[in-house]
Each structure stands twice: as structure tokens, then as C-alpha cells.
C-alpha positions in Angstrom: -14.8 -10.3 -1.1 -16.6 -9.2 2.0 -14.9 -7.8 5.1 -17.6 -8.9 7.6 -18.3 -12.4 6.4 -21.5 -14.3 7.4 -20.6 -15.4 10.9 -21.4 -12.1 12.8 -20.5 -8.5 13.3 -17.0 -7.1 13.2 -14.9 -7.7 16.4 -13.9 -4.6 18.2 -10.2 -3.8 18.3 -9.2 -5.3 14.9 -8.1 -3.7 11.6 -6.5 -4.9 8.4 -3.5 -3.2 6.8 -2.7 -3.7 3.1 0.9 -2.8 2.5 2.6 -1.0 -0.3 5.0 -2.9 -2.6 8.5 -3.6 -1.2 11.5 -5.8 -2.2 9.9 -8.8 -0.4 6.4 -8.4 -1.9 6.7 -11.2 -4.4 8.4 -13.8 -2.3 6.3 -17.0 -2.4 3.5 -15.2 -4.1 3.3 -17.3 -7.2 2.9 -20.5 -5.2 0.3 -19.0 -2.9 -1.8 -17.9 -5.9 -1.7 -21.4 -7.4 -2.2 -23.4 -4.2 -4.5 -21.6 -1.8 -8.1 -22.2 -2.7 -9.3 -18.7 -2.2 -6.3 -17.3 -4.0 -6.9 -19.6 -6.9 -10.5 -18.3 -7.1 -9.4 -14.7 -7.2 -6.6 -15.4 -9.6 -9.1 -17.0 -12.0 -11.0 -13.7 -11.9 -7.8 -11.8 -12.8 -6.9 -14.3 -15.5 -10.3 -13.8 -17.1 -9.9 -10.0 -16.9 -6.4 -10.1 -18.4 -7.1 -12.8 -21.0 -4.0 -14.6 -19.8 -2.2 -16.0 -16.8 -1.5 -13.6 -13.9 1.0 -16.1 -12.4 2.9 -16.4 -15.7 3.1 -12.6 -15.8 4.4 -12.5 -12.2 7.0 -15.0 -12.9 8.1 -13.3 -16.1 8.6 -10.1 -14.1 11.4 -11.8 -12.1 10.7 -9.7 -9.0 10.6 -6.4 -10.9 7.8 -3.9 -10.5 5.7 -4.4 -13.6 1.9 -3.8 -14.1 1.4 -7.6 -13.9 3.5 -8.1 -10.8 1.6 -5.3 -9.1 -1.7 -6.9 -10.1 -0.5 -10.2 -8.7 0.4 -8.5 -5.4 -3.0 -6.9 -5.3 -4.8 -10.2 -5.8 -2.5 -11.9 -3.2 -3.1 -9.3 -0.6 -6.9 -9.5 -0.9 -6.7 -13.3 -0.8 -4.5 -13.2 2.3 -7.1 -11.0 4.1 -9.8 -13.5 3.1 -7.6 -16.4 4.4 -7.3 -14.5 7.7 -11.1 -14.3 7.9 -11.5 -18.0 7.2 -8.7 -19.4 9.4 -8.6 -16.9 12.2 -12.0 -15.3 12.3 -10.7 -11.8 11.6 -13.6 -9.4 11.5 -12.2 -5.9 11.2 -13.9 -2.6 12.0 -11.8 -0.8 9.3 -9.0 -1.2 6.9 -6.2 0.9 5.5 -3.8 0.7 2.5 -1.0 3.2 2.4 0.2 4.1 -1.1 -0.3 1.2 -3.5 -2.2 -0.8 -0.8 -5.1 1.6 -1.2 -6.4 -0.4 -4.1 -6.4 -3.7 -2.2 -8.2 -1.9 0.7 -10.8 -0.6 -1.7 -11.5 -4.2 -3.0 -11.5 -5.7 0.5 -13.9 -3.1 1.8 -16.3 -3.7 -1.1 -15.8 -0.3 -2.7 -14.2 -1.7 -5.9 -14.7 -4.9 -7.8 -11.6 -7.1 -8.1 -11.8 -7.3 -11.9 -12.0 -3.5 -12.1 -9.1 -3.2 -9.7 -7.0 -5.4 -11.9 -7.9 -3.4 -15.0 -7.1 -0.2 -13.1 -3.7 -1.5 -12.0 -2.7 -2.5 -15.6 -4.0 0.7 -17.1 -2.5 2.8 -14.3 0.9 1.2 -15.1 0.7 2.1 -18.7 -0.2 5.7 -18.1 2.6 6.0 -15.5 5.2 4.6 -18.0 4.0 7.0 -20.7 4.1 9.9 -18.4 7.6 9.4 -17.1 8.9 8.6 -20.5 7.5 11.9 -21.8 7.8 14.2 -18.9 10.1 12.7 -16.2 11.2 15.7 -14.0 14.1 13.7 -12.6 12.6 13.3 -9.1 13.7 10.6 -6.7 12.4 9.8 -3.3 14.8 9.1 -0.4 13.8 7.3 2.8 15.4 8.9 5.9 15.6 7.3 9.3 16.7 8.6 12.7 15.7 12.1 11.6 13.2 13.9 13.9 10.9 16.3 12.3 12.6 19.5 13.6 15.9 18.3 12.1 14.2 17.5 8.9 12.6 21.0 8.8 16.1 22.6 9.2 17.5 20.5 6.3 14.6 21.4 4.1 15.0 25.1 4.9 18.6 24.8 3.9 17.6 23.2 0.6 15.1 26.0 0.0 17.7 28.7 0.7 20.1 27.0 -1.8 17.3 26.8 -4.4 16.8 23.0 -4.4 13.3 21.8 -5.0 11.9 19.2 -2.5 8.7 17.7 -1.2 7.8 15.4 1.7 6.2 12.2 0.2 5.6 10.4 3.5 5.5 11.2 7.2 6.1 7.6 8.3 7.1 8.0 12.0 8.3 10.7 14.3 11.8 10.2 13.0 11.2 8.5 9.6 10.3 10.4 6.5 10.2 10.0 2.7 11.6 13.1 0.9 11.5 13.8 -2.8 14.2 15.8 -4.5 15.7 16.2 -7.9 18.4 13.7 -8.8 21.0 16.4 -8.7 20.1 17.3 -5.1 20.1 13.8 -3.8 23.8 13.7 -2.7 23.4 17.0 -0.9 20.3 15.8 0.9 22.1 12.6 2.0 25.1 14.5 3.2 23.0 16.9 5.3 21.0 14.1 6.8 24.2 12.2 7.8 25.7 15.4 9.3 22.9 15.6 11.9 23.0 11.8 12.7 20.3 10.7 10.4 20.4 7.6 8.2 19.5 7.7 4.4 18.2 4.3 3.5 16.8 3.4 0.1 16.1 5.6 -3.0 13.0 5.2 -5.1 13.4 6.1 -8.7 9.7 6.5 -9.7 8.3 8.8 -7.1 4.7 9.8 -6.2 2.9 11.6 -3.4 3.7 15.1 -4.6 1.7 18.0 -6.0 4.3 18.1 -8.7 2.5 15.2 -10.3 -0.9 16.9 -10.7 -0.8 16.4 -14.5 -0.3 12.7 -13.9 -3.3 12.6 -11.6 -5.4 14.3 -14.3 -4.3 11.8 -16.9 -5.0 8.8 -14.7 -8.4 10.1 -13.8 -9.3 10.7 -17.5 -7.7 7.6 -19.0 -8.0 5.0 -16.3 -10.9 5.9 -13.9 -13.5 7.0 -16.4 -16.4 4.6 -16.3 -15.1 2.6 -13.3 -17.9 2.1 -10.7 -17.1 2.5 -7.1 -19.5 1.6 -4.3 -19.8 2.7 -0.7 -17.5 0.5 1.4 -19.0 -2.0 3.7 -16.4 -1.0 6.4 -14.7 2.3 6.6 -11.4 2.8 4.8 -8.9 4.9 6.8 -7.4 7.5 4.5 -3.6 7.4 4.5 -3.3 11.1 3.7 -5.1 12.5 6.7 -6.5 9.6 8.8 -10.1 10.4 7.9 -12.7 7.6 7.9 -13.9 7.1 4.3 -17.4 5.8 4.0 -18.6 6.8 0.5 -17.7 5.6 -3.0 -16.5 9.0 -4.0 -14.2 9.3 -1.0 -12.5 6.0 -1.9 -12.2 6.9 -5.5 -10.6 10.2 -4.5 -8.3 8.5 -2.1 -6.8 6.3 -4.9 -6.3 9.2 -7.2 -4.8 11.5 -4.5 -2.1 8.9 -3.8 -0.4 10.5 -6.8 -0.3 14.0 -5.3 -0.6 13.8 -1.5 1.9 12.6 1.1 1.2 9.6 3.3 0.7 10.7 7.0 1.0 7.4 8.8 0.9 8.9 12.3 -2.6 10.2 11.5 -3.7 6.7 10.5 -2.3 5.3 13.7 -4.2 7.9 15.7 -7.5 7.2 14.0 -7.2 3.4 14.5 -6.3 3.8 18.1 -9.3 6.2 18.7 -11.6 3.5 17.2 -10.3 1.0 19.7 -8.1 -0.9 17.3 -5.4 -2.9 19.2 -4.6 -5.7 16.7 -3.4 -5.0 13.2 -3.5 -7.8 10.7 -1.1 -7.2 7.8 -2.4 -8.8 4.6 0.8 -9.2 2.5 4.5 -8.9 2.8 5.4 -5.5 4.3 8.8 -3.9 4.7 7.7 -0.6 6.2 4.4 0.5 7.7 3.9 -2.4 10.1 7.5 -2.3 11.2 8.0 1.3 12.4 7.9 2.2 16.0 4.6 4.1 15.7 2.9 0.9 14.6 4.5 -1.7 16.8 4.0 0.4 19.9 0.4 1.1 19.2 -0.8 -2.4 18.0 -0.2 -6.1 18.2 0.9 -6.7 14.6 0.0 -10.0 13.0 1.8 -10.6 9.6 -0.3 -12.6 7.1 2.1 -13.7 4.4 2.0 -16.3 1.6 4.5 -18.3 3.6 2.2 -18.4 6.6 -0.9 -19.2 4.6 0.9 -22.1 2.9 2.1 -23.8 6.1 0.5 -27.2 6.7 -2.3 -27.1 9.3 -1.5 -29.1 12.4 -3.0 -32.6 12.4 -6.0 -33.0 14.6 -5.4 -35.1 17.7 -6.8 -38.6 17.6 -8.5 -40.3 20.5 -8.4 -44.1 20.7 
């Protein structure tokens, strides 16, 4: 998959966002993978890599987060970005993939082969399951809205004073954060947030983005990434941990591994994209977070590219008699 295509140079002002996985990630995805020509082509690559049907694995998952459903989401997102190129002439200057979306961004930018990305996703899932079965520290990640950073800092200071471990997994917006705590500290965190007018939203039970998981990062690098070839990306990938432009194979490889141990700093991403003149953000895949927060919608014209959109019949051409 190329990001620039054969019809000319990238158009200024455009970037592609590859989202992380949310509750809506798999809606309509199986049909898209089977019907869309480009998606069928990429799915065939995944099937050959897996030695079985990606779509069957997606359907068997029943909407749950399994290694196969994650691989299907990855393939779908890359295919949707390609569809946006074909149908709408999208030629981005850069791309970004917060959290799990980083793998799709690496493929789209040409830094990682799709077949290798599918292998990584499956093997990554296996290592994760083994790690949390063996050494689960009991950490959960809570999303917190309507909570400005000064108020968050006060709450975290209170947790420190009471001896409760915590870590910020994501700085999503000026008043939206992802905070990891031990399960036994979750109710206290939620109470403190509500007391200052904040809103606890959803809780993730298999957390990432914390230095606490350094042993997991080491295991993934040793067991999953060894022997996988990365290339210099054809377009820069914006790092979701600090907003840096990544233009080398090693930088992209490190980005994917560091998703385990470093928090997402979305405001840094927005700042970098704006400084590069990006004003239109194409979202390749169903997204429930990054493209919807105020920091994003105020900075860009957001164009969702979902399986449902790609499957709509094209308007019939006008006929002259």
C-alpha cells in the first residue's frame, strides 16, 4: 500500500488518522472485507499469512477483542485509507495512529509489510495473554472527561499521599485523560473525580501505556519483533507519544513497541499536524475517541471513512439524451 499513489505529490493540508479499537470498531467490517475490491485483496494477503479465513475469525470473535479481530480491524483500516485515495484523491503529507492504530499507520506509510503486520498482531496478542495470565498486576485504565489538568494533578497528588499507585496512560484533551490505577483504587479515583465535577466514563481491563509494563515490552520485542523488517516510511508518521515526525525504520519500530510503556499525548499530535499545515483529517476506520474530542474537531475538518461509507452505492451517472 502506498500513501502517495501514482497521480501526483501529496496535497498540502491533509493527514490520515488510524484509530485505536473501540466498541464500534467491528460494525460492518466483515461485509466490507468481503465486498470492497481493495479490502478483498488485502484480506487475501491476511488469509495466506494466517493459513485460514480472517473474516471467519472476525465473525467467530462476536465483537470481542481477539487477536484475529484486531488483525481484521488492521486490514480494514488500511483498506479504507486506500479506498479514500481511490475515491476521493486523498494524498496525505503524514499519518498517525494512536495506540493500536500505530500498526496500521506503519503499514500505510510503507514502513511495515501487511503480512508482517498481521503476524505481529497475532503474535502480540499471544504474548499479551501469556503475560497478563502470568503477571497481571491488577491495573485498570479509567477514562475521565470534564477534568482539566490542574484538577487531575490535585487528584493524583491525593492518591500519592494515600499510597495508591497511578499512571496517566493518555492525555487526550485539555479536560480528557486516561488514568491507570490498581483495581482496588478505582472506586476512590471515580469518587474524587465526581467530587470536582469530572465524569468517569469507561474502564479498560487490559491496560497499556505505562512504564509498569516494561517487562512486557521486552518480551514483545524479543518474541514478536525479532526478524521483522521495517523500512523508512514514504511519508512521515507522527508519533503519538510526543508529536515527533518519524521518518526512519527504527523510529517506527520503536514507536510500536513504546505504545506499551509510554502515554499517548494527543495534543502534541494535533500541534504537529497543525504546524505542518494540516487542516483536513481523514479517519480510516470506526473511531470512538481521537477524532471526536474538542482538540481535534476544533483544529481540523474531520472526514470519517468507515466501512458503511465505503459500501454505499455510488450515485448513478447522469444520462444525456
